C-alpha positions in Angstrom: 32.7 0.7 -12.6 30.6 0.8 -9.4 30.9 -1.7 -6.6 28.5 -4.7 -7.0 25.9 -4.6 -4.3 24.1 -7.8 -3.2 21.5 -6.5 -0.8 19.8 -3.1 -0.8 17.5 -2.1 2.1 15.0 0.7 1.5 13.5 2.5 4.5 11.0 5.3 3.9 11.1 8.0 6.6 8.4 10.5 7.6 8.9 12.2 11.0 10.8 9.3 12.6 13.7 11.2 14.2 13.5 9.3 17.5 14.0 5.9 15.7 16.6 6.7 13.0 19.8 6.1 14.9 18.6 2.9 16.5 17.2 1.8 13.1 20.6 2.5 11.4 22.5 0.7 14.2 20.4 -2.4 14.1 20.2 -2.6 10.3 24.0 -2.3 10.1 24.6 -5.0 12.6 22.2 -7.4 10.8 23.6 -6.7 7.3 27.2 -7.0 8.4 26.4 -10.4 9.8 25.3 -11.6 6.4 28.9 -11.2 5.0 27.4 -9.8 1.8 27.9 -6.4 0.2 25.0 -4.1 1.1 23.6 -0.6 1.1 20.9 1.2 3.1 18.7 3.7 1.4 16.8 6.1 3.6 14.1 8.1 1.7 13.1 11.3 3.6 9.5 11.7 2.6 9.2 15.4 3.4 9.8 15.1 7.2 9.4 18.2 9.2 10.8 17.0 12.6 14.5 17.2 11.9 14.8 13.7 10.5 16.7 15.1 7.5 19.5 16.4 9.7 19.9 13.1 11.4 19.9 11.2 8.1 22.6 13.6 6.8 24.8 12.9 9.9 24.3 9.1 9.4 25.2 9.3 5.8 28.4 11.2 6.6 29.4 8.5 9.1 28.5 5.4 7.1 29.6 4.9 3.5 26.9 2.2 3.0 24.1 4.7 3.5 22.4 6.8 0.8 19.8 9.4 1.6 17.1 10.5 -0.9 15.4 13.8 0.0 12.0 14.6 -1.4 10.9 18.3 -1.7 7.6 17.4 0.1 5.6 14.5 1.4 4.4 12.1 -1.4 3.5 9.0 0.6 5.1 5.8 1.6 4.8 4.0 -1.7 6.2 6.8 -3.7 9.2 6.9 -1.3 9.7 3.2 -1.8 9.6 3.7 -5.6 12.3 6.3 -5.3 14.4 3.8 -3.4 13.8 1.2 -6.1 15.0 3.5 -8.8 18.2 4.1 -7.0 18.9 0.7 -5.5 21.9 -1.2 -6.8 21.3 -4.5 -5.1 20.5 -7.9 -6.6 18.0 -8.3 -3.8 15.9 -5.4 -2.5 14.3 -5.4 1.0 11.7 -2.7 2.1 11.2 -2.0 5.7 9.4 0.7 7.8 11.5 3.1 9.9 9.4 2.8 13.0 11.1 -0.4 14.2 7.9 -2.3 14.4 9.3 -4.6 11.8 12.5 -5.8 13.5 15.5 -5.5 11.2 16.7 -8.8 12.7 14.0 -10.6 10.7 15.7 -9.7 7.3 17.9 -12.8 7.2 14.7 -15.0 7.1 13.5 -13.2 4.0 16.8 -13.6 2.2 17.0 -17.3 3.1 13.5 -17.8 1.6 14.6 -15.9 -1.6 17.5 -18.3 -1.9 15.1 -21.2 -2.2 14.1 -19.8 -5.6 11.3 -17.4 -4.9 11.0 -14.0 -6.5 9.1 -12.1 -3.8 8.8 -12.9 -0.1 6.0 -11.2 1.8 5.7 -11.3 5.6 2.9 -11.9 8.0 3.2 -10.0 11.3 2.6 -12.5 14.1 1.4 -11.5 17.6 0.9 -7.9 16.4 1.6 -5.2 19.0 -1.0 -2.8 17.7 -4.2 -1.6 19.2 -7.4 -3.6 18.8 -8.7 -1.0 16.3 -5.6 -1.4 14.1 -5.9 -5.2 14.2 -9.6 -5.2 13.4 -9.1 -2.6 10.6 -6.3 -4.8 9.1 -8.4 -7.9 9.3 -11.3 -6.2 7.4 -8.9 -4.7 5.0 -7.2 -8.0 4.2 -10.6 -9.6 3.6 -11.8 -6.8 1.3 -8.6 -6.6 -0.6 -8.4 -10.3 -1.2 -12.0 -10.4 -2.4 -11.7 -7.4 -4.8 -8.2 -8.0 -6.2 -8.1 -11.8 -6.2 -4.6 -11.8 -4.6 -4.5 -14.0 -1.6 -2.0 -12.4 0.8 -2.5 -12.8 4.5 -1.1 -9.4 5.5 -1.3 -6.6 3.0 -0.1 -4.0 5.5 3.4 -5.4 6.2 6.1 -3.4 4.4 8.8 -5.9 5.3 9.2 -7.5 1.9 12.1 -8.9 -0.2 12.2 -8.7 -3.9 14.5 -10.1 -6.6 16.1 -7.5 -8.9 14.1 -8.4 -12.0 10.8 -7.9 -10.2 11.9 -4.4 -9.0 13.0 -3.5 -12.5 9.6 -4.6 -13.8 7.8 -2.4 -11.2 10.0 0.6 -12.0 9.0 0.2 -15.7 5.4 0.7 -14.7 4.4 4.4 -15.2 1.2 4.4 -13.2 1.0 7.2 -10.6 -1.4 5.6 -8.1 -0.2 2.2 -7.1 0.3 -0.2 -4.2 3.7 -1.9 -4.3 3.0 -5.3 -2.8 0.1 -5.9 -5.2 2.0 -4.5 -8.1 4.8 -7.1 -7.4 2.3 -9.9 -7.7 1.4 -8.8 -11.2 5.0 -9.4 -12.3 6.2 -12.4 -10.2 5.2 -15.9 -11.0 2.4 -17.1 -8.7 4.4 -20.2 -7.7 7.4 -18.0 -6.8 5.6 -15.9 -4.3 6.2 -16.8 -0.6 4.8 -15.7 2.7 6.6 -16.2 6.0 5.8 -15.2 9.6 7.9 -12.6 11.3 8.0 -10.9 14.7 6.3 -7.6 15.3 7.3 -5.0 17.9 5.3 -2.4 19.7 6.0 1.2 18.7 8.0 2.8 21.5 8.9 6.1 20.0 7.1 8.5 17.7 3.5 8.3 16.5 1.8 6.2 13.8 1.2 8.1 10.6 -1.9 6.0 9.8 -5.1 7.0 11.5 -8.6 5.8 10.6 -9.1 8.3 7.8 -5.6 7.5 6.3 -6.3 3.7 6.5 -9.7 4.2 4.7 -8.2 6.3 2.0 -5.3 3.8 1.5 -7.7 1.0 1.1 -9.8 3.0 -1.3 -6.7 3.8 -3.4 -5.6 0.2 -3.3 -9.0 -1.1 -4.6 -9.5 1.4 -7.3 -5.9 1.1 -8.5 -6.0 -2.7 -9.0 -9.6 -3.8 -9.4 -12.7 -3.2 -11.5 -14.7 -5.1 -8.9 -16.5 -1.9 -7.4 -17.7 -0.9 -10.9 -19.0 -4.4 -11.6 -20.7 -4.5 -8.2 -22.4 -1.2 -9.0 -23.6 -2.7 -12.3 -25.0 -5.7 -10.4 -26.6 -3.5 -7.8 -28.2 -1.3 -10.5 -29.7 -4.4 -12.1 -31.0 -5.7 -8.8 -32.5 -2.2 -7.9 -34.2 -2.1 -11.3 -35.7 -5.5 -10.9 -36.9 -4.7 -7.3 -38.4 -1.4 -8.5 -40.4 -3.2 -11.2 -41.6 -5.8 -8.8 -42.5 -3.1 -6.2 -44.4 -1.2 -8.9 -46.4 -4.3 -9.9 -47.1 -5.1 -6.2 -48.4 -1.5 -5.6 -50.6 -1.7 -8.8 -52.1 -5.0 -7.8 -52.8 -3.9 -4.2 -54.4 -0.7 -5.4 -56.8 -2.7 -7.6 -57.6 -5.1 -4.8 -57.6 -2.8 -1.8 -58.6 0.4 -3.4 -57.0 3.9 -3.7 -57.2 4.5 0.1 -54.7 1.7 0.7 -52.2 3.2 -1.9 -52.2 6.5 -0.1 -50.8 4.9 3.0 -47.8 3.7 1.0 -46.6 7.2 0.1 -43.9 7.3 2.8 -42.7 3.8 1.8 -42.3 5.0 -1.7 -40.3 8.0 -0.5 -38.0 5.7 1.6 -37.4 3.4 -1.4 -36.8 6.4 -3.7 -34.3 7.9 -1.3 -32.5 4.6 -1.1 -32.3 4.4 -4.9 -31.1 8.0 -5.2 -28.4 7.4 -2.6 -27.2 4.4 -4.6 -27.1 6.5 -7.7 -25.0 9.2 -6.1 -22.7 6.6 -4.7 -22.3 5.0 -8.2 -21.6 8.5 -9.7 -19.0 9.2 -7.1 -17.3 5.9 -7.7 -17.3 6.5 -11.5 -15.9 10.0 -10.8 -13.1 8.4 -8.8 -12.1 6.2 -11.7 -12.4 9.0 -14.2 -10.2 11.2 -11.9 -7.6 8.5 -11.8 -7.6 8.3 -15.6 -7.1 12.1 -15.7 -4.2 11.9 -13.3 -2.6 9.1 -15.3 -2.9 10.7 -18.7 -1.2 13.9 -17.5 2.0 11.9 -16.9 3.2 14.0 -14.0 6.2 12.6 -12.2 5.5 10.5 -9.1 7.8 12.6 -7.0 10.4 15.3 -7.1 13.8 14.4 -5.6 15.5 17.5 -4.0 18.8 15.8 -3.4 20.6 12.5 -3.1 23.7 12.2 -0.9 26.2 10.9 -1.2 25.8 10.8 -5.0 26.5 7.3 -6.3 26.1 5.8 -9.8 23.7 2.9 -10.1 25.4 -0.2 -11.5 24.3 -1.1 -15.0 
C-alpha cells in the first residue's frame, strides 16, 4: 500500500539548470507549510544543459521528489501529461520551472479548490514580460476565446490546480495534439471553473523557450486542436468570394455594354489583382484543410505521446 498523497506539483523542465535548485527549495518550503502530504514531480523534457544531473541530485536528497526523464524533447504539454499519469495526489498543480510563476502562490489555488471548484486557472497580474510578449498574449487570448468559445483571461499561465477526477478524465483522452487548460474545460463543470489573480515575476536566469515562431505555432496548434472555426470561416469566405466574383462579372459586363470594349481593356490589371487574391485564398484554404487532415493522420496512427526513458526513484501510483 503506497502512501496517500494530498498534493502533487508537476513542473516540466527544459534547459532550466540555473533555476532548479531554487525552484525545489521554494516549492518545498511552501508545500511543507501546508501541513499536507505532497510530492514534487519534475519532468525533464529532453534538456541538454545538464538539468538532468541536477534533478538526479535533488531526487537523491529529497524523498518527496520524483523525476521523469524523456528520451527527447516532446514539448511542455506532453511533459505535463507524463506528470499527470504518474501523479498520486488528490489535487494536482502544474507550474513552470522558470520561477516566473512564484511557488508561493500555490496556497491561493488550493484554497480556491477547497471552495468546491474542480479547476482553478490563474491570471498573471503586472506581468514582467516584454511588451512584445504582453501584446502577443493579448492577441492570443482574444483569438483563442473567439475560436474556442472558452472564456479564460490568461491562456498562457501554466500555474493551474486540478482535482483528481479532472486529471483522470484528461489522461483517458488519447488525442496526441492537445492543449491542457482547454482540455480541462471540456471535462470540468462550467460553474466549477475558477480564475484568480496571482503574482508574476521577471525571469532572472535562463532564457525563454517561446520566441515569436514558437508562440505562433502554439496558437495554431491550439486552434486546430479544439475548434472547427477556421474551417467554417473558410466556408463563409468562399461564399463571400463567390458572390463578389459574380457581382464583379456582372458589373464588368454592364460597363462593357455601356462604355464599349475600350473601357474593358483598361480593367485587365484589376482582374488580375482580383484573381490573385482569390487564388491566394484558395491556397490558404487548401493549406488549412491539409493541416486538419494531417492531424487526423497523426491521430489514427496512435503513436505514443512520449517515450519515458526513466523514472526515479520508482514509486507505485496509488490505486
